[in-house]
Structure formats: C-alpha cells, structure tokens
Biotite code that builds the C-alpha atoms (Angstrom):
import biotite.structure as struc

atoms = struc.array([
    struc.Atom([0.000, 0.000, 0.000], chain_id="A", res_id=1, res_name="MET", atom_name="CA", element="C"),
    struc.Atom([1.374, 3.339, -1.027], chain_id="A", res_id=2, res_name="ARG", atom_name="CA", element="C"),
    struc.Atom([-0.666, 5.387, 1.375], chain_id="A", res_id=3, res_name="TYR", atom_name="CA", element="C"),
    struc.Atom([-2.522, 4.195, 4.403], chain_id="A", res_id=4, res_name="LEU", atom_name="CA", element="C"),
    struc.Atom([-5.106, 6.089, 6.356], chain_id="A", res_id=5, res_name="ILE", atom_name="CA", element="C"),
    struc.Atom([-5.944, 4.530, 9.640], chain_id="A", res_id=6, res_name="ILE", atom_name="CA", element="C"),
    struc.Atom([-8.377, 6.253, 11.900], chain_id="A", res_id=7, res_name="LEU", atom_name="CA", element="C"),
    struc.Atom([-8.409, 4.154, 15.020], chain_id="A", res_id=8, res_name="LEU", atom_name="CA", element="C"),
    struc.Atom([-10.250, 5.414, 18.004], chain_id="A", res_id=9, res_name="LEU", atom_name="CA", element="C"),
    struc.Atom([-10.680, 2.126, 19.810], chain_id="A", res_id=10, res_name="ALA", atom_name="CA", element="C"),
    struc.Atom([-13.535, 1.521, 22.145], chain_id="A", res_id=11, res_name="ALA", atom_name="CA", element="C"),
    struc.Atom([-11.042, 0.394, 24.753], chain_id="A", res_id=12, res_name="SER", atom_name="CA", element="C"),
    struc.Atom([-9.366, 3.810, 24.736], chain_id="A", res_id=13, res_name="VAL", atom_name="CA", element="C"),
    struc.Atom([-12.713, 5.523, 25.098], chain_id="A", res_id=14, res_name="MET", atom_name="CA", element="C"),
    struc.Atom([-13.861, 3.154, 27.811], chain_id="A", res_id=15, res_name="SER", atom_name="CA", element="C"),
    struc.Atom([-10.812, 4.078, 29.899], chain_id="A", res_id=16, res_name="CYS", atom_name="CA", element="C"),
    struc.Atom([-12.005, 7.661, 30.236], chain_id="A", res_id=17, res_name="SER", atom_name="CA", element="C"),
    struc.Atom([-14.449, 8.587, 32.972], chain_id="A", res_id=18, res_name="THR", atom_name="CA", element="C"),
    struc.Atom([-18.095, 8.802, 32.048], chain_id="A", res_id=19, res_name="GLN", atom_name="CA", element="C"),
    struc.Atom([-19.704, 12.213, 32.334], chain_id="A", res_id=20, res_name="LYS", atom_name="CA", element="C"),
    struc.Atom([-23.136, 12.593, 33.896], chain_id="A", res_id=21, res_name="LYS", atom_name="CA", element="C"),
    struc.Atom([-25.824, 13.918, 31.619], chain_id="A", res_id=22, res_name="GLY", atom_name="CA", element="C"),
    struc.Atom([-24.166, 12.468, 28.528], chain_id="A", res_id=23, res_name="GLY", atom_name="CA", element="C"),
    struc.Atom([-25.791, 12.554, 25.171], chain_id="A", res_id=24, res_name="ASN", atom_name="CA", element="C"),
    struc.Atom([-28.869, 10.316, 25.503], chain_id="A", res_id=25, res_name="GLN", atom_name="CA", element="C"),
    struc.Atom([-28.942, 9.700, 21.759], chain_id="A", res_id=26, res_name="ARG", atom_name="CA", element="C"),
    struc.Atom([-25.635, 7.851, 21.955], chain_id="A", res_id=27, res_name="PHE", atom_name="CA", element="C"),
    struc.Atom([-26.381, 6.078, 25.235], chain_id="A", res_id=28, res_name="GLU", atom_name="CA", element="C"),
    struc.Atom([-29.469, 4.531, 23.650], chain_id="A", res_id=29, res_name="ASP", atom_name="CA", element="C"),
    struc.Atom([-27.553, 3.290, 20.608], chain_id="A", res_id=30, res_name="SER", atom_name="CA", element="C"),
    struc.Atom([-24.603, 1.559, 22.274], chain_id="A", res_id=31, res_name="LYS", atom_name="CA", element="C"),
    struc.Atom([-23.079, -1.129, 20.088], chain_id="A", res_id=32, res_name="VAL", atom_name="CA", element="C"),
    struc.Atom([-20.515, -3.650, 21.326], chain_id="A", res_id=33, res_name="ASP", atom_name="CA", element="C"),
    struc.Atom([-18.570, -3.966, 18.089], chain_id="A", res_id=34, res_name="ASN", atom_name="CA", element="C"),
    struc.Atom([-18.907, -1.277, 15.464], chain_id="A", res_id=35, res_name="ASP", atom_name="CA", element="C"),
    struc.Atom([-16.077, -1.360, 12.929], chain_id="A", res_id=36, res_name="THR", atom_name="CA", element="C"),
    struc.Atom([-16.004, 0.081, 9.442], chain_id="A", res_id=37, res_name="ILE", atom_name="CA", element="C"),
    struc.Atom([-13.105, -0.672, 7.113], chain_id="A", res_id=38, res_name="ARG", atom_name="CA", element="C"),
    struc.Atom([-13.050, 0.884, 3.667], chain_id="A", res_id=39, res_name="ILE", atom_name="CA", element="C"),
    struc.Atom([-10.304, 0.398, 1.107], chain_id="A", res_id=40, res_name="ALA", atom_name="CA", element="C"),
    struc.Atom([-10.329, 1.450, -2.521], chain_id="A", res_id=41, res_name="ASN", atom_name="CA", element="C"),
    struc.Atom([-10.014, -1.146, -5.284], chain_id="A", res_id=42, res_name="ASP", atom_name="CA", element="C"),
    struc.Atom([-6.239, -0.850, -5.589], chain_id="A", res_id=43, res_name="SER", atom_name="CA", element="C"),
    struc.Atom([-5.827, -0.873, -1.781], chain_id="A", res_id=44, res_name="LEU", atom_name="CA", element="C"),
    struc.Atom([-3.796, 2.313, -1.879], chain_id="A", res_id=45, res_name="GLU", atom_name="CA", element="C"),
    struc.Atom([-5.952, 4.026, 0.740], chain_id="A", res_id=46, res_name="TYR", atom_name="CA", element="C"),
    struc.Atom([-7.773, 2.666, 3.714], chain_id="A", res_id=47, res_name="GLU", atom_name="CA", element="C"),
    struc.Atom([-9.896, 4.078, 6.497], chain_id="A", res_id=48, res_name="ILE", atom_name="CA", element="C"),
    struc.Atom([-10.698, 2.072, 9.614], chain_id="A", res_id=49, res_name="VAL", atom_name="CA", element="C"),
    struc.Atom([-13.224, 3.449, 12.081], chain_id="A", res_id=50, res_name="ILE", atom_name="CA", element="C"),
    struc.Atom([-13.690, 1.547, 15.325], chain_id="A", res_id=51, res_name="ILE", atom_name="CA", element="C"),
    struc.Atom([-16.238, 3.457, 17.329], chain_id="A", res_id=52, res_name="GLU", atom_name="CA", element="C"),
    struc.Atom([-19.290, 2.120, 19.166], chain_id="A", res_id=53, res_name="PRO", atom_name="CA", element="C"),
    struc.Atom([-22.483, 3.546, 17.735], chain_id="A", res_id=54, res_name="GLY", atom_name="CA", element="C"),
    struc.Atom([-20.983, 4.927, 14.528], chain_id="A", res_id=55, res_name="PHE", atom_name="CA", element="C"),
    struc.Atom([-22.807, 2.564, 12.147], chain_id="A", res_id=56, res_name="ASN", atom_name="CA", element="C"),
    struc.Atom([-26.205, 3.315, 13.684], chain_id="A", res_id=57, res_name="ALA", atom_name="CA", element="C"),
    struc.Atom([-25.481, 7.039, 13.665], chain_id="A", res_id=58, res_name="TRP", atom_name="CA", element="C"),
    struc.Atom([-24.251, 6.960, 10.045], chain_id="A", res_id=59, res_name="LEU", atom_name="CA", element="C"),
    struc.Atom([-27.475, 5.281, 8.906], chain_id="A", res_id=60, res_name="ALA", atom_name="CA", element="C"),
    struc.Atom([-29.416, 8.347, 10.083], chain_id="A", res_id=61, res_name="SER", atom_name="CA", element="C"),
    struc.Atom([-27.264, 10.856, 8.167], chain_id="A", res_id=62, res_name="GLN", atom_name="CA", element="C"),
    struc.Atom([-27.535, 12.256, 4.644], chain_id="A", res_id=63, res_name="ARG", atom_name="CA", element="C"),
    struc.Atom([-27.005, 9.542, 2.024], chain_id="A", res_id=64, res_name="PRO", atom_name="CA", element="C"),
    struc.Atom([-23.980, 9.015, -0.173], chain_id="A", res_id=65, res_name="ARG", atom_name="CA", element="C"),
    struc.Atom([-24.164, 11.328, -3.144], chain_id="A", res_id=66, res_name="GLY", atom_name="CA", element="C"),
    struc.Atom([-25.737, 14.196, -1.214], chain_id="A", res_id=67, res_name="TYR", atom_name="CA", element="C"),
    struc.Atom([-22.398, 15.992, -0.848], chain_id="A", res_id=68, res_name="TYR", atom_name="CA", element="C"),
    struc.Atom([-19.991, 16.475, -3.732], chain_id="A", res_id=69, res_name="GLY", atom_name="CA", element="C"),
    struc.Atom([-16.485, 15.061, -3.562], chain_id="A", res_id=70, res_name="LEU", atom_name="CA", element="C"),
    struc.Atom([-14.941, 18.542, -3.582], chain_id="A", res_id=71, res_name="ASN", atom_name="CA", element="C"),
    struc.Atom([-17.048, 19.609, -0.569], chain_id="A", res_id=72, res_name="TYR", atom_name="CA", element="C"),
    struc.Atom([-16.100, 16.494, 1.420], chain_id="A", res_id=73, res_name="LEU", atom_name="CA", element="C"),
    struc.Atom([-12.423, 16.845, 0.527], chain_id="A", res_id=74, res_name="ASP", atom_name="CA", element="C"),
    struc.Atom([-12.302, 20.516, 1.584], chain_id="A", res_id=75, res_name="GLN", atom_name="CA", element="C"),
    struc.Atom([-14.125, 19.852, 4.865], chain_id="A", res_id=76, res_name="ARG", atom_name="CA", element="C"),
    struc.Atom([-11.855, 16.887, 5.653], chain_id="A", res_id=77, res_name="ASN", atom_name="CA", element="C"),
    struc.Atom([-8.719, 18.948, 5.057], chain_id="A", res_id=78, res_name="LYS", atom_name="CA", element="C"),
    struc.Atom([-10.012, 21.495, 7.537], chain_id="A", res_id=79, res_name="PHE", atom_name="CA", element="C"),
    struc.Atom([-11.096, 18.902, 10.123], chain_id="A", res_id=80, res_name="TYR", atom_name="CA", element="C"),
    struc.Atom([-7.867, 16.893, 9.853], chain_id="A", res_id=81, res_name="VAL", atom_name="CA", element="C"),
    struc.Atom([-5.780, 20.030, 10.393], chain_id="A", res_id=82, res_name="THR", atom_name="CA", element="C"),
    struc.Atom([-7.691, 20.994, 13.549], chain_id="A", res_id=83, res_name="ILE", atom_name="CA", element="C"),
    struc.Atom([-7.795, 17.399, 14.821], chain_id="A", res_id=84, res_name="TYR", atom_name="CA", element="C"),
    struc.Atom([-4.047, 16.893, 14.361], chain_id="A", res_id=85, res_name="ASN", atom_name="CA", element="C"),
    struc.Atom([-3.303, 20.210, 16.079], chain_id="A", res_id=86, res_name="MET", atom_name="CA", element="C"),
    struc.Atom([-5.221, 18.901, 19.094], chain_id="A", res_id=87, res_name="ARG", atom_name="CA", element="C"),
    struc.Atom([-3.322, 15.607, 19.015], chain_id="A", res_id=88, res_name="VAL", atom_name="CA", element="C"),
    struc.Atom([-0.111, 17.646, 19.260], chain_id="A", res_id=89, res_name="ASN", atom_name="CA", element="C"),
    struc.Atom([-1.408, 19.621, 22.264], chain_id="A", res_id=90, res_name="ASP", atom_name="CA", element="C"),
    struc.Atom([-2.235, 17.027, 24.968], chain_id="A", res_id=91, res_name="PRO", atom_name="CA", element="C"),
    struc.Atom([-1.983, 19.634, 27.723], chain_id="A", res_id=92, res_name="MET", atom_name="CA", element="C"),
    struc.Atom([-4.982, 21.519, 26.305], chain_id="A", res_id=93, res_name="SER", atom_name="CA", element="C"),
    struc.Atom([-7.000, 18.669, 24.775], chain_id="A", res_id=94, res_name="PHE", atom_name="CA", element="C"),
    struc.Atom([-7.849, 15.273, 26.251], chain_id="A", res_id=95, res_name="ASP", atom_name="CA", element="C"),
    struc.Atom([-5.379, 12.720, 24.839], chain_id="A", res_id=96, res_name="PRO", atom_name="CA", element="C"),
    struc.Atom([-8.052, 10.035, 25.279], chain_id="A", res_id=97, res_name="ASN", atom_name="CA", element="C"),
    struc.Atom([-10.157, 11.855, 22.687], chain_id="A", res_id=98, res_name="LEU", atom_name="CA", element="C"),
    struc.Atom([-7.212, 12.687, 20.413], chain_id="A", res_id=99, res_name="TYR", atom_name="CA", element="C"),
    struc.Atom([-4.892, 9.662, 20.666], chain_id="A", res_id=100, res_name="PRO", atom_name="CA", element="C"),
    struc.Atom([-3.528, 9.417, 17.088], chain_id="A", res_id=101, res_name="PHE", atom_name="CA", element="C"),
    struc.Atom([-2.706, 11.717, 14.191], chain_id="A", res_id=102, res_name="ARG", atom_name="CA", element="C"),
    struc.Atom([-4.695, 11.244, 11.021], chain_id="A", res_id=103, res_name="ILE", atom_name="CA", element="C"),
    struc.Atom([-2.414, 10.768, 8.022], chain_id="A", res_id=104, res_name="ASN", atom_name="CA", element="C"),
    struc.Atom([-4.382, 12.644, 5.382], chain_id="A", res_id=105, res_name="TYR", atom_name="CA", element="C"),
    struc.Atom([-2.237, 14.059, 2.618], chain_id="A", res_id=106, res_name="GLU", atom_name="CA", element="C"),
    struc.Atom([-3.751, 17.241, 1.250], chain_id="A", res_id=107, res_name="MET", atom_name="CA", element="C"),
    struc.Atom([-2.772, 16.625, -2.389], chain_id="A", res_id=108, res_name="ASP", atom_name="CA", element="C"),
    struc.Atom([-4.038, 13.037, -2.665], chain_id="A", res_id=109, res_name="VAL", atom_name="CA", element="C"),
    struc.Atom([-7.409, 12.066, -4.150], chain_id="A", res_id=110, res_name="ASP", atom_name="CA", element="C"),
    struc.Atom([-8.801, 9.515, -1.696], chain_id="A", res_id=111, res_name="TYR", atom_name="CA", element="C"),
    struc.Atom([-12.049, 9.058, -3.567], chain_id="A", res_id=112, res_name="GLY", atom_name="CA", element="C"),
    struc.Atom([-15.631, 9.536, -2.522], chain_id="A", res_id=113, res_name="TYR", atom_name="CA", element="C"),
    struc.Atom([-16.119, 6.680, -0.046], chain_id="A", res_id=114, res_name="GLU", atom_name="CA", element="C"),
    struc.Atom([-13.076, 7.454, 2.109], chain_id="A", res_id=115, res_name="VAL", atom_name="CA", element="C"),
    struc.Atom([-13.940, 11.163, 2.160], chain_id="A", res_id=116, res_name="ASN", atom_name="CA", element="C"),
    struc.Atom([-17.609, 10.470, 2.929], chain_id="A", res_id=117, res_name="TYR", atom_name="CA", element="C"),
    struc.Atom([-16.819, 8.241, 5.908], chain_id="A", res_id=118, res_name="LEU", atom_name="CA", element="C"),
    struc.Atom([-14.089, 10.491, 7.265], chain_id="A", res_id=119, res_name="LEU", atom_name="CA", element="C"),
    struc.Atom([-16.319, 13.561, 7.053], chain_id="A", res_id=120, res_name="TYR", atom_name="CA", element="C"),
    struc.Atom([-19.139, 11.777, 8.840], chain_id="A", res_id=121, res_name="HIS", atom_name="CA", element="C"),
    struc.Atom([-16.759, 10.456, 11.467], chain_id="A", res_id=122, res_name="TYR", atom_name="CA", element="C"),
    struc.Atom([-15.800, 14.040, 12.299], chain_id="A", res_id=123, res_name="PHE", atom_name="CA", element="C"),
    struc.Atom([-19.482, 15.015, 12.604], chain_id="A", res_id=124, res_name="LEU", atom_name="CA", element="C"),
    struc.Atom([-20.082, 11.971, 14.828], chain_id="A", res_id=125, res_name="PHE", atom_name="CA", element="C"),
    struc.Atom([-17.026, 12.786, 16.936], chain_id="A", res_id=126, res_name="PHE", atom_name="CA", element="C"),
    struc.Atom([-18.162, 16.393, 17.440], chain_id="A", res_id=127, res_name="GLU", atom_name="CA", element="C"),
    struc.Atom([-21.651, 15.356, 18.469], chain_id="A", res_id=128, res_name="GLU", atom_name="CA", element="C"),
    struc.Atom([-20.797, 12.372, 20.662], chain_id="A", res_id=129, res_name="LYS", atom_name="CA", element="C"),
    struc.Atom([-17.926, 13.958, 22.582], chain_id="A", res_id=130, res_name="TYR", atom_name="CA", element="C"),
    struc.Atom([-19.244, 17.525, 22.553], chain_id="A", res_id=131, res_name="ASN", atom_name="CA", element="C"),
    struc.Atom([-16.189, 18.771, 20.664], chain_id="A", res_id=132, res_name="GLN", atom_name="CA", element="C"),
    struc.Atom([-16.140, 21.618, 18.190], chain_id="A", res_id=133, res_name="ARG", atom_name="CA", element="C"),
    struc.Atom([-13.569, 21.183, 15.439], chain_id="A", res_id=134, res_name="LEU", atom_name="CA", element="C"),
    struc.Atom([-14.547, 24.382, 13.636], chain_id="A", res_id=135, res_name="ARG", atom_name="CA", element="C"),
])
C-alpha cells in the first residue's frame, strides 16, 4: 500500500475515560458492542478504519452518499484533519483520550468519494458524541 489512512479510536481507549453525567442520551441509547467500518479502494492504496461504538447506527441516520460532492467532502476533511491533528499535538490543552492518534491525510491526494464520505461523517459523529467543536 502506497498510502494508508488509519483512523483508530478504539472503544477500549474511550472506555478508559471517565463517564460524564448527563451524557448525550442519543448515543447512550444506541450503544453497540462492536462497530467497525473498514473501507479500502479497489487498488488498496488508501484505507480508512473506524472503530467506534455507535458509529454505524449514527451513520445510517445521516444524509445519504451522493448528497455531498467530492470537492465539498475533501475541503471539509482537510479542515477537520488540520484541527484534529493540532489537538493531538497539544495534549496539555486537549484530552489525549479523545485525540490519541494523528490522522495521516495528505492534502494533495485524491482519496475518492467513499473514504472522504466516511471520514467527514466520522468528524461530525465525533463532534456530536464527545461535545467537541472542530470548527
């Protein structure tokens, strides 16, 4: 594989953090024990792995594939990845349990629609579930 994108926010990392009272009821009701999405393009140059309880159920309730254009998703992901990686590099200001790994997203690479769609929706899910604002 020439390029590999791995977005791994394991449930075990998240389960190590303390639970906040008054959490988001929407996510508490849709707990899933094993919720893994792995997407790779046909040539296996790029891959995205999302391991996050509740993501599949949440994704099913979002706008369908094809609603957003590839250019829109790509631009939003570049923005989100930049902010996310800045937070990974600043563990004194941002919880390292929420930002454990950098996302290797090269700005000049065409990752295709499916990878961009899932990554974009993961960021929306992340913002909503963990009450983070990446904008």
